[in-house]
C-alpha positions, 0 to 999 in steps of 0.5 A: 546278410546271409544269402542262399541261392537254390537251383534245381540241378547242376547237370550241364554247362547251361545259361541258368547254371552260369547265371547262378554262379555269376549271382553267387559270386557277386552276392557271396552267396551259398548255393544249394542244388539237388545234384551236381554232375562232375565233368558235365557242368561247371567245376565245383570250385566256381562256387564262391561259398558253401555248396549243399548237394542234396543227392547223387546223380540224375535218375533214369526215370523221368517220373521218378526224377521229378518226385525225387527232386520234390522229396529231396527239396521238401524233406532235406532242406529245412534245417539249412534254409532257416539259417539265412536272411534271403533265399533266392530260388532259381528253377521249378523243382526247388520252389517247394523248399519255400514252405520251410521259410519263416515269415521273416525270411526274404525270398524271391524266385528267378524264373527261367520258364514255368515247367515247359512240358506241362505248360507251353510244350504240353501238346508237343510232348504229349503228341510225341509219346508213342505209348497210349498209357504214358500219354494218359498217365504222364500227360492226362493225369500227371501233368495236372499234379505237376501244374498244381504243385507249381501253382501252389509253390509259385504263389508263395512268392511276392516277388517273381523275376522273369528272365525275358518278356516271353517268360513274363508272358508265360507266367501270366498266361499259365499262372496268372502271376505278375513278374518283373524282368531282369535279363540274364548276365552276358559276360561281355568281357569274356568272349572277344573277336579274334579273327574271321575264320571259315566255320559256323558254330553251334554251342547250344546244349544238344537236346531235342528242344534246341534242334541242333540235329536240324542244323547238322542236316542243313550242312549235310547239303552244304559240303562247301560250308563248315559247321562245328558243334561245340557242346553236348546233351541228351541228343548227342549220339543221335547228332554224332550219327547225323554228322558221320561221313560228312567231312564239313561237320565236326562234333566236338562235345562240351569244351572248356571255357578257353576252347569256347573263347577260341571257337566263338572268337574265330567263327563266321557266325553262331547258329541257334534255332531252339523251340520258343526259347525262354530267352537264350543266352547263346546268341548274345555270348556270340554277339559279345565277340562281335559274331551274328547269330542265325536264330529262329524268329520266335520266343526270347530270341526276338528280344536279343536278335535284330534281323539283319543287324545282329543276325539273320532270322529264319521262320518259326515254322522253318524248313531245312532250306530256310537254314541253308538260305540263311547261311548262304546270306550271312557270308563272311563279309556280311558278318564282319559288317555286323561286328559293332552292332553285335558288340553294342547289342551284347552290352545291353545285357551285360553282367554288370547291369544284371548284378546292379538290378539284383542288388537294387532289388535286394536292397529295396526289399531289405530296408 
């Protein structure tokens, strides 16, 4: 059975990109993507079979970015996709490729979240635009176009998988589309408990939605507590500036898998406070090494963190002081007591369970 996985883009070392590589290896599938930024994301050699890359780099203008992706996935894919028995879609921009599939070709989509800036985060993004013309063009007009394209594309799929209950609820709320949940794979044997170090760790992508800046602001007020940020992203320069002059805060940028194993294995706990996260693999990757997570009490994190057993919640509408309180509460000693609970929790989301669920789904729909 020839399988192709289409993923929007390989732009950073995110959970979705890791998931695609795990799925491709398990199914010996080929991968197609719009672009692949070497050095920022995983190594191309990690793709187990053929790799189709449709274009170069990420366009500077976000509006052009969206339409270029639609163009590439619509006009540069027809010959390739028709050679496969099963096509698995991951992301939002790539769904337009489904128009080329023959009725005999099996397909399903793994949804990380419906397009956030036109659905659940629409009000936030519109409010943050300072220019009135951009509010009107991008949001009052443009968002409707993007929604319409998404609705038309998602209805090409009988089988829609959601990565969490949170994403499943969004798919129903915004698209009236039913879905089944298969949680993302956590490589539970990858990260190991090494020691109880003296620092807290953030390794979420550094962008505004992940609010890593707020974590840094909290540690500015706790000179006796150490923070390491082991990632990068759109907001990286801003976060580096915040950390300037604070000896207790280290901003390292993206780290290799080997370096990340050391950092996770030796930390006290991880910190992850994104806005209404779809699911969030970061807390569970830390838990697989027996490290609890300070997380925000909303979205997909409610599906992974158990308060005071595998981590500590701060309120959804938190203040910087709430982060400080949680860090002071989650001491080395408390973190150590959570080690077994954390490892057991991560085990419930293992890579093996994910692959078994995907294979069962393919088998049930292919026979």
